[in-house]
ZALO-599899 format. One record per residue (C-alpha): residue number from 1; residue in three letters; z, y, x. Coordinates in Angstrom, 3 decimals. Last residue first. Example, Ala and Ser with C-alpha at 12.3 -4.5 7.8 and 13.67 -1.06 7.14 Angstrom:
# residues 2
[atom 2; SER; [7.140; -1.060; 13.670]] [atom 1; ALA; [7.800; -4.500; 12.300]] 
# end
This chain:
# residues 346
[atom 346; UNK; [0.574; 49.011; -3.368]] [atom 345; UNK; [0.018; 45.755; -5.199]] [atom 344; UNK; [2.445; 42.856; -5.443]] [atom 343; UNK; [1.442; 39.342; -6.505]] [atom 342; UNK; [3.480; 36.540; -8.038]] [atom 341; UNK; [1.490; 33.369; -8.523]] [atom 340; UNK; [1.660; 29.823; -9.857]] [atom 339; UNK; [5.122; 29.932; -11.453]] [atom 338; UNK; [6.944; 26.920; -12.933]] [atom 337; UNK; [9.810; 27.144; -15.404]] [atom 336; UNK; [11.631; 23.899; -16.297]] [atom 335; UNK; [11.614; 23.773; -20.096]] [atom 334; UNK; [11.728; 26.247; -23.001]] [atom 333; UNK; [12.810; 28.970; -20.598]] [atom 332; UNK; [15.649; 31.490; -20.666]] [atom 331; UNK; [17.054; 34.069; -18.246]] [atom 330; UNK; [14.341; 33.846; -15.609]] [atom 329; UNK; [15.218; 36.285; -12.807]] [atom 328; UNK; [12.088; 37.305; -10.920]] [atom 327; UNK; [13.333; 38.904; -7.712]] [atom 326; UNK; [11.792; 41.534; -5.445]] [atom 325; UNK; [12.513; 42.349; -1.792]] [atom 324; UNK; [12.145; 45.017; 0.898]] [atom 323; UNK; [11.861; 48.020; -1.414]] [atom 322; UNK; [9.855; 51.128; -2.244]] [atom 321; UNK; [9.166; 51.477; -5.977]] [atom 320; UNK; [6.181; 53.289; -7.519]] [atom 319; UNK; [6.972; 55.355; -10.629]] [atom 318; UNK; [5.394; 54.544; -13.990]] [atom 317; UNK; [5.062; 50.962; -12.792]] [atom 316; UNK; [2.004; 48.940; -13.724]] [atom 315; UNK; [2.981; 45.568; -15.120]] [atom 314; UNK; [0.671; 42.576; -15.372]] [atom 313; UNK; [1.170; 39.144; -16.947]] [atom 312; UNK; [-1.660; 36.631; -17.020]] [atom 311; UNK; [-1.099; 32.942; -17.672]] [atom 310; UNK; [2.113; 33.254; -19.682]] [atom 309; UNK; [4.840; 35.816; -19.025]] [atom 308; UNK; [7.079; 36.115; -22.097]] [atom 307; UNK; [10.161; 37.959; -23.351]] [atom 306; UNK; [10.265; 40.845; -20.901]] [atom 305; UNK; [12.467; 43.030; -18.736]] [atom 304; UNK; [11.794; 45.887; -16.300]] [atom 303; UNK; [12.979; 47.224; -12.932]] [atom 302; UNK; [16.403; 45.665; -12.918]] [atom 301; UNK; [18.448; 46.647; -9.870]] [atom 300; UNK; [19.701; 44.183; -7.278]] [atom 299; UNK; [22.307; 45.438; -4.813]] [atom 298; UNK; [22.758; 45.030; -1.052]] [atom 297; UNK; [20.725; 48.133; -0.160]] [atom 296; UNK; [18.211; 48.477; -2.948]] [atom 295; UNK; [16.609; 45.198; -3.971]] [atom 294; UNK; [14.159; 44.976; -6.832]] [atom 293; UNK; [14.447; 43.181; -10.154]] [atom 292; UNK; [12.237; 41.652; -12.819]] [atom 291; UNK; [14.116; 40.431; -15.866]] [atom 290; UNK; [13.246; 37.411; -17.953]] [atom 289; UNK; [13.198; 35.875; -21.428]] [atom 288; UNK; [11.110; 33.131; -23.041]] [atom 287; UNK; [9.446; 31.610; -19.974]] [atom 286; UNK; [7.566; 28.402; -20.785]] [atom 285; UNK; [4.062; 29.681; -21.500]] [atom 284; UNK; [1.298; 27.367; -20.323]] [atom 283; UNK; [1.738; 25.417; -17.120]] [atom 282; UNK; [1.354; 27.563; -13.992]] [atom 281; UNK; [2.854; 30.870; -15.086]] [atom 280; UNK; [1.152; 33.911; -13.609]] [atom 279; UNK; [2.821; 37.148; -12.507]] [atom 278; UNK; [1.176; 40.442; -11.494]] [atom 277; UNK; [3.063; 43.480; -10.213]] [atom 276; UNK; [1.851; 47.063; -9.775]] [atom 275; UNK; [3.139; 50.178; -7.999]] [atom 274; UNK; [4.725; 48.746; -4.880]] [atom 273; UNK; [5.847; 50.715; -1.810]] [atom 272; UNK; [6.756; 48.378; 0.994]] [atom 271; UNK; [9.883; 48.200; 3.129]] [atom 270; UNK; [9.814; 45.326; 5.626]] [atom 269; UNK; [9.884; 41.550; 5.476]] [atom 268; UNK; [8.556; 41.453; 1.917]] [atom 267; UNK; [11.170; 38.923; 0.765]] [atom 266; UNK; [10.068; 37.395; -2.540]] [atom 265; UNK; [12.779; 35.933; -4.763]] [atom 264; UNK; [12.699; 33.225; -7.420]] [atom 263; UNK; [15.369; 32.854; -10.074]] [atom 262; UNK; [16.363; 30.125; -12.485]] [atom 261; UNK; [17.520; 29.509; -16.048]] [atom 260; UNK; [16.331; 26.783; -18.428]] [atom 259; UNK; [16.299; 23.804; -16.059]] [atom 258; UNK; [15.849; 20.542; -17.996]] [atom 257; UNK; [13.253; 19.129; -15.656]] [atom 256; UNK; [13.660; 20.480; -12.130]] [atom 255; UNK; [11.977; 23.703; -11.063]] [atom 254; UNK; [8.443; 24.435; -9.896]] [atom 253; UNK; [6.836; 26.918; -7.537]] [atom 252; UNK; [3.091; 26.516; -7.710]] [atom 251; UNK; [-0.147; 25.667; -5.893]] [atom 250; UNK; [-3.651; 25.726; -7.418]] [atom 249; UNK; [-3.320; 29.453; -8.160]] [atom 248; UNK; [-3.405; 30.237; -4.451]] [atom 247; UNK; [-2.316; 33.698; -3.365]] [atom 246; UNK; [0.458; 32.123; -1.241]] [atom 245; UNK; [3.403; 33.849; -2.964]] [atom 244; UNK; [4.251; 31.335; -5.683]] [atom 243; UNK; [3.954; 28.407; -3.257]] [atom 242; UNK; [6.541; 30.067; -1.021]] [atom 241; UNK; [9.180; 29.197; -3.642]] [atom 240; UNK; [8.867; 25.492; -2.901]] [atom 239; UNK; [6.885; 23.035; -5.018]] [atom 238; UNK; [4.919; 20.843; -2.584]] [atom 237; UNK; [6.686; 21.318; 0.762]] [atom 236; UNK; [9.978; 22.360; -0.842]] [atom 235; UNK; [10.384; 19.054; -2.678]] [atom 234; UNK; [14.042; 19.543; -3.632]] [atom 233; UNK; [13.325; 17.384; -6.707]] [atom 232; UNK; [11.665; 20.456; -8.270]] [atom 231; UNK; [13.059; 23.521; -6.531]] [atom 230; UNK; [16.058; 25.562; -7.748]] [atom 229; UNK; [17.671; 28.919; -6.966]] [atom 228; UNK; [14.585; 30.172; -5.182]] [atom 227; UNK; [13.333; 31.546; -1.866]] [atom 226; UNK; [9.991; 33.040; -0.863]] [atom 225; UNK; [8.761; 34.787; 2.248]] [atom 224; UNK; [5.910; 37.215; 1.549]] [atom 223; UNK; [3.028; 37.807; 3.977]] [atom 222; UNK; [1.091; 40.998; 3.380]] [atom 221; UNK; [-2.187; 40.539; 1.554]] [atom 220; UNK; [-5.737; 40.252; 2.822]] [atom 219; UNK; [-4.581; 38.118; 5.731]] [atom 218; UNK; [-6.414; 38.092; 9.048]] [atom 217; UNK; [-8.660; 35.643; 10.827]] [atom 216; UNK; [-9.594; 36.553; 14.418]] [atom 215; UNK; [-13.068; 38.123; 14.757]] [atom 214; UNK; [-15.264; 36.028; 17.073]] [atom 213; UNK; [-17.946; 35.177; 14.513]] [atom 212; UNK; [-18.618; 38.694; 13.254]] [atom 211; UNK; [-21.429; 39.327; 15.710]] [atom 210; UNK; [-22.556; 42.902; 16.319]] [atom 209; UNK; [-23.472; 46.128; 14.506]] [atom 208; UNK; [-22.429; 44.648; 11.195]] [atom 207; UNK; [-24.079; 43.559; 7.948]] [atom 206; UNK; [-21.845; 43.211; 4.899]] [atom 205; UNK; [-23.299; 41.233; 1.980]] [atom 204; UNK; [-21.320; 41.555; -1.239]] [atom 203; UNK; [-21.287; 38.518; -3.493]] [atom 202; UNK; [-19.844; 39.048; -6.962]] [atom 201; UNK; [-18.431; 35.692; -8.017]] [atom 200; UNK; [-17.602; 34.281; -11.450]] [atom 199; UNK; [-17.883; 37.155; -13.948]] [atom 198; UNK; [-20.542; 38.866; -11.779]] [atom 197; UNK; [-20.011; 42.586; -11.282]] [atom 196; UNK; [-23.059; 44.846; -11.445]] [atom 195; UNK; [-22.313; 46.337; -14.859]] [atom 194; UNK; [-18.685; 46.943; -13.850]] [atom 193; UNK; [-19.861; 49.145; -10.993]] [atom 192; UNK; [-19.161; 47.930; -7.473]] [atom 191; UNK; [-17.096; 49.973; -5.019]] [atom 190; UNK; [-15.941; 48.750; -1.601]] [atom 189; UNK; [-12.813; 50.360; -0.126]] [atom 188; UNK; [-12.486; 49.695; 3.603]] [atom 187; UNK; [-8.963; 49.819; 4.906]] [atom 186; UNK; [-6.739; 50.866; 7.814]] [atom 185; UNK; [-7.185; 54.600; 8.297]] [atom 184; UNK; [-9.396; 55.004; 5.249]] [atom 183; UNK; [-13.099; 54.237; 4.879]] [atom 182; UNK; [-15.095; 54.391; 1.676]] [atom 181; UNK; [-17.936; 51.893; 1.315]] [atom 180; UNK; [-20.630; 52.318; -1.355]] [atom 179; UNK; [-22.476; 49.074; -2.185]] [atom 178; UNK; [-26.283; 49.456; -2.176]] [atom 177; UNK; [-28.158; 47.278; -4.661]] [atom 176; UNK; [-30.390; 44.798; -2.818]] [atom 175; UNK; [-30.395; 42.112; -5.525]] [atom 174; UNK; [-27.828; 40.057; -3.587]] [atom 173; UNK; [-25.464; 43.020; -3.402]] [atom 172; UNK; [-25.378; 45.440; -0.474]] [atom 171; UNK; [-23.401; 46.845; 2.446]] [atom 170; UNK; [-25.297; 47.958; 5.553]] [atom 169; UNK; [-24.535; 48.835; 9.184]] [atom 168; UNK; [-20.785; 48.295; 8.907]] [atom 167; UNK; [-19.242; 49.083; 12.277]] [atom 166; UNK; [-16.849; 46.549; 13.778]] [atom 165; UNK; [-13.200; 46.486; 14.776]] [atom 164; UNK; [-12.291; 45.253; 11.290]] [atom 163; UNK; [-10.727; 47.205; 8.444]] [atom 162; UNK; [-8.467; 45.480; 5.904]] [atom 161; UNK; [-10.382; 45.023; 2.648]] [atom 160; UNK; [-9.844; 46.819; -0.666]] [atom 159; UNK; [-12.190; 45.961; -3.537]] [atom 158; UNK; [-12.943; 48.488; -6.226]] [atom 157; UNK; [-14.140; 48.397; -9.823]] [atom 156; UNK; [-10.652; 49.295; -11.112]] [atom 155; UNK; [-9.179; 46.311; -9.275]] [atom 154; UNK; [-11.864; 43.682; -8.843]] [atom 153; UNK; [-11.772; 39.896; -9.209]] [atom 152; UNK; [-13.849; 37.046; -7.828]] [atom 151; UNK; [-15.256; 39.094; -4.960]] [atom 150; UNK; [-16.997; 36.802; -2.473]] [atom 149; UNK; [-17.570; 38.882; 0.663]] [atom 148; UNK; [-20.419; 37.513; 2.782]] [atom 147; UNK; [-19.997; 38.620; 6.393]] [atom 146; UNK; [-23.132; 39.048; 8.502]] [atom 145; UNK; [-23.667; 39.571; 12.244]] [atom 144; UNK; [-23.937; 35.836; 12.884]] [atom 143; UNK; [-22.752; 33.860; 9.856]] [atom 142; UNK; [-19.605; 34.607; 7.943]] [atom 141; UNK; [-17.707; 33.579; 4.832]] [atom 140; UNK; [-15.233; 35.598; 2.776]] [atom 139; UNK; [-12.917; 34.987; -0.150]] [atom 138; UNK; [-11.425; 37.403; -2.663]] [atom 137; UNK; [-9.384; 37.424; -5.884]] [atom 136; UNK; [-7.430; 34.185; -5.831]] [atom 135; UNK; [-6.924; 34.668; -2.092]] [atom 134; UNK; [-9.050; 33.740; 0.902]] [atom 133; UNK; [-8.232; 34.654; 4.527]] [atom 132; UNK; [-10.361; 37.555; 5.718]] [atom 131; UNK; [-12.499; 36.628; 8.745]] [atom 130; UNK; [-13.187; 34.313; 7.168]] [atom 129; UNK; [-14.704; 30.884; 6.810]] [atom 128; UNK; [-17.657; 29.626; 8.787]] [atom 127; UNK; [-21.203; 29.494; 7.438]] [atom 126; UNK; [-23.873; 26.794; 7.592]] [atom 125; UNK; [-24.153; 26.672; 3.785]] [atom 124; UNK; [-21.950; 28.991; 1.720]] [atom 123; UNK; [-23.358; 32.560; 1.634]] [atom 122; UNK; [-26.935; 31.357; 2.067]] [atom 121; UNK; [-26.331; 29.025; -0.867]] [atom 120; UNK; [-26.399; 31.887; -3.366]] [atom 119; UNK; [-29.502; 31.294; -5.475]] [atom 118; UNK; [-29.943; 27.567; -4.959]] [atom 117; UNK; [-26.156; 27.276; -4.827]] [atom 116; UNK; [-25.857; 28.613; -8.370]] [atom 115; UNK; [-28.493; 26.158; -9.599]] [atom 114; UNK; [-26.624; 23.318; -7.890]] [atom 113; UNK; [-23.373; 24.322; -9.584]] [atom 112; UNK; [-25.135; 24.297; -12.944]] [atom 111; UNK; [-26.651; 20.919; -12.099]] [atom 110; UNK; [-23.182; 19.593; -11.313]] [atom 109; UNK; [-21.883; 20.860; -14.668]] [atom 108; UNK; [-24.776; 19.253; -16.546]] [atom 107; UNK; [-24.175; 15.933; -14.809]] [atom 106; UNK; [-20.539; 16.192; -15.856]] [atom 105; UNK; [-21.569; 16.804; -19.471]] [atom 104; UNK; [-23.853; 13.777; -19.381]] [atom 103; UNK; [-21.239; 11.341; -18.025]] [atom 102; UNK; [-22.372; 9.651; -14.839]] [atom 101; UNK; [-23.762; 6.177; -15.514]] [atom 100; UNK; [-22.272; 3.006; -14.028]] [atom 99; UNK; [-21.829; 1.286; -17.452]] [atom 98; UNK; [-18.033; 1.625; -17.119]] [atom 97; UNK; [-18.439; 5.426; -16.599]] [atom 96; UNK; [-18.865; 6.814; -13.112]] [atom 95; UNK; [-16.269; 9.079; -11.451]] [atom 94; UNK; [-17.276; 12.502; -10.119]] [atom 93; UNK; [-15.199; 13.628; -7.129]] [atom 92; UNK; [-15.899; 16.922; -5.351]] [atom 91; UNK; [-15.149; 16.675; -1.633]] [atom 90; UNK; [-15.041; 20.335; -0.643]] [atom 89; UNK; [-15.212; 21.509; 2.964]] [atom 88; UNK; [-13.021; 23.879; 4.963]] [atom 87; UNK; [-13.191; 27.238; 6.720]] [atom 86; UNK; [-10.858; 28.871; 4.160]] [atom 85; UNK; [-13.764; 30.865; 2.728]] [atom 84; UNK; [-15.757; 27.654; 2.307]] [atom 83; UNK; [-12.878; 26.104; 0.388]] [atom 82; UNK; [-12.377; 29.340; -1.582]] [atom 81; UNK; [-16.038; 29.309; -2.624]] [atom 80; UNK; [-15.966; 25.669; -3.744]] [atom 79; UNK; [-12.804; 26.259; -5.769]] [atom 78; UNK; [-14.431; 29.371; -7.238]] [atom 77; UNK; [-17.489; 27.353; -8.182]] [atom 76; UNK; [-15.623; 24.608; -9.989]] [atom 75; UNK; [-13.186; 26.965; -11.694]] [atom 74; UNK; [-15.980; 29.215; -12.983]] [atom 73; UNK; [-18.056; 26.244; -14.124]] [atom 72; UNK; [-15.069; 25.121; -16.148]] [atom 71; UNK; [-13.099; 22.072; -15.056]] [atom 70; UNK; [-13.300; 19.040; -17.322]] [atom 69; UNK; [-10.429; 17.837; -19.501]] [atom 68; UNK; [-10.869; 14.089; -20.015]] [atom 67; UNK; [-12.636; 13.240; -23.286]] [atom 66; UNK; [-13.167; 9.605; -22.293]] [atom 65; UNK; [-11.724; 8.786; -18.846]] [atom 64; UNK; [-13.618; 8.361; -15.602]] [atom 63; UNK; [-11.515; 7.520; -12.558]] [atom 62; UNK; [-10.212; 10.275; -10.284]] [atom 61; UNK; [-8.364; 12.032; -13.089]] [atom 60; UNK; [-8.155; 15.635; -14.304]] [atom 59; UNK; [-11.859; 16.413; -14.477]] [atom 58; UNK; [-14.286; 17.415; -11.699]] [atom 57; UNK; [-11.860; 15.902; -9.201]] [atom 56; UNK; [-10.706; 17.403; -5.927]] [atom 55; UNK; [-10.374; 16.308; -2.305]] [atom 54; UNK; [-10.185; 19.439; -0.127]] [atom 53; UNK; [-11.602; 18.855; 3.329]] [atom 52; UNK; [-10.093; 19.960; 6.609]] [atom 51; UNK; [-11.184; 20.482; 10.200]] [atom 50; UNK; [-8.635; 21.788; 12.731]] [atom 49; UNK; [-8.379; 25.201; 14.427]] [atom 48; UNK; [-10.059; 27.152; 11.615]] [atom 47; UNK; [-7.449; 26.721; 8.905]] [atom 46; UNK; [-7.227; 28.883; 5.797]] [atom 45; UNK; [-5.123; 27.064; 3.204]] [atom 44; UNK; [-6.435; 24.003; 1.414]] [atom 43; UNK; [-7.714; 24.172; -2.144]] [atom 42; UNK; [-5.759; 21.862; -4.409]] [atom 41; UNK; [-6.309; 18.433; -5.972]] [atom 40; UNK; [-5.671; 16.738; -2.627]] [atom 39; UNK; [-5.377; 18.356; 0.797]] [atom 38; UNK; [-7.302; 16.151; 3.251]] [atom 37; UNK; [-6.757; 17.024; 6.928]] [atom 36; UNK; [-9.046; 16.047; 9.816]] [atom 35; UNK; [-9.212; 13.879; 12.936]] [atom 34; UNK; [-6.307; 11.503; 12.353]] [atom 33; UNK; [-2.776; 12.891; 11.939]] [atom 32; UNK; [-1.016; 9.558; 11.559]] [atom 31; UNK; [0.379; 8.169; 8.288]] [atom 30; UNK; [-2.925; 6.493; 7.507]] [atom 29; UNK; [-4.052; 9.367; 5.308]] [atom 28; UNK; [-4.986; 11.899; 8.004]] [atom 27; UNK; [-8.737; 11.273; 8.078]] [atom 26; UNK; [-10.593; 9.171; 10.656]] [atom 25; UNK; [-13.973; 9.898; 12.259]] [atom 24; UNK; [-15.406; 6.972; 14.256]] [atom 23; UNK; [-16.638; 7.715; 17.794]] [atom 22; UNK; [-14.864; 4.817; 19.528]] [atom 21; UNK; [-15.885; 2.107; 17.087]] [atom 20; UNK; [-14.029; -1.218; 17.486]] [atom 19; UNK; [-11.329; 0.073; 19.829]] [atom 18; UNK; [-11.250; 3.188; 17.623]] [atom 17; UNK; [-10.093; 1.050; 14.692]] [atom 16; UNK; [-7.316; -0.616; 16.715]] [atom 15; UNK; [-6.041; 2.751; 17.984]] [atom 14; UNK; [-6.167; 4.261; 14.503]] [atom 13; UNK; [-4.248; 1.316; 12.999]] [atom 12; UNK; [-1.565; 1.578; 15.691]] [atom 11; UNK; [-1.301; 5.325; 15.104]] [atom 10; UNK; [-0.919; 4.757; 11.354]] [atom 9; UNK; [1.822; 2.164; 11.811]] [atom 8; UNK; [3.839; 4.538; 13.949]] [atom 7; UNK; [3.076; 7.535; 11.735]] [atom 6; UNK; [4.195; 5.812; 8.536]] [atom 5; UNK; [2.285; 3.647; 6.075]] [atom 4; UNK; [4.085; 2.186; 3.078]] [atom 3; UNK; [2.661; 4.814; 0.697]] [atom 2; UNK; [-0.855; 3.503; 1.374]] [atom 1; UNK; [-0.002; 0.001; -0.002]] 
# end
C-alpha cells in the first residue's frame, strides 16, 4: 500500500529502479523525494528550483462517476494558467466510463480548453513561470524579452505590479490594443478598460529592453504569517492558518468538526496601511457571526462586524488602518469554519 512507504523504503525502491534504468524519472510518491513534486488536487506554489506537476481531476473524483460535479471552463483554465505561472505543469485527469468512452461533456470541456490554447498558447507553451509569483488574481509567464501577464481579476480596471529592473518597450493586449502603464516609485499600474477585459483571463503582453529570464521571482503581495486557535486534526501542513494567506483558493484553513467559535490571525510583519479586506469561505456559508479586528499596541480593536461571509466578502474601510496584525474572530458557525482566502489591500 502507498501509505506504508517511508523515506527509507522509498530510497531503496529508487535505487533498485535506477539500477534497471539509470535515466528513469521518478516522482516523490515512494516516500523519497524523487525527481519532481506532485501536489494533488491543488495548484502548487511557485517553485523554479525543482520540477513539479499538479495532479488534478476534471471532476471531483479520479474515476468516472455519473453526474459528478465538473469544473467550469474558468476553473480549468485558471488552474492551468496558475500552474504555468508557478513554473509547473498540469496533469489533468479525465477518467473513462465503463465502456471506455470519455463522457461527452468532458470531451466538450477539453475541446474548449484546446480552443483557448490555440489562441493563447504562446503565453503557456515553452514558457517559464514568473517573475511575479501567481495569486488568485494574477499569474505571469515569460519567454525571452517578453512577460505575459495573466490578469484574472482587476481592481477598478487596474492591475498593480511590483516594478522590475527593466524598461517596458511595449504593453499590449492580444488584439494589439495598447495598455497604458503608469509608473510609481515601486509599482507599475496597468489599465485595461472593462470592455477589453476577458472574464477568464486578460493577457497583457509586456515587451522589455532585454531578457526577462534572469529576473528573480518576487511576490505580488506581502507575506503574511498566519496563526489560529484551532486547526483540523492539528494538520498544519494541509489546513494550517497560513493556507488562508497564500493567495491560493485551492488551499484553506480548516477547523475540527464541531467547532463553532475560532479565530485566525494574520501577522503582517511590519506596519501596513490597509484600506480594503477580502474574505472567502472555502465550503459554502458556515460563518453566522464574526468580528474583524486589528492590533494596536497590545490590544485588539474591532474594525467591523458581520453575520455572514460566504464565497465573496469585501469591505472597504472609510478610513484606512495602519497596523501590524489583523484577526478574524468567528463568534458562531453552523459547523467547523474553513477559510480559503483573506486578502489585504493598501
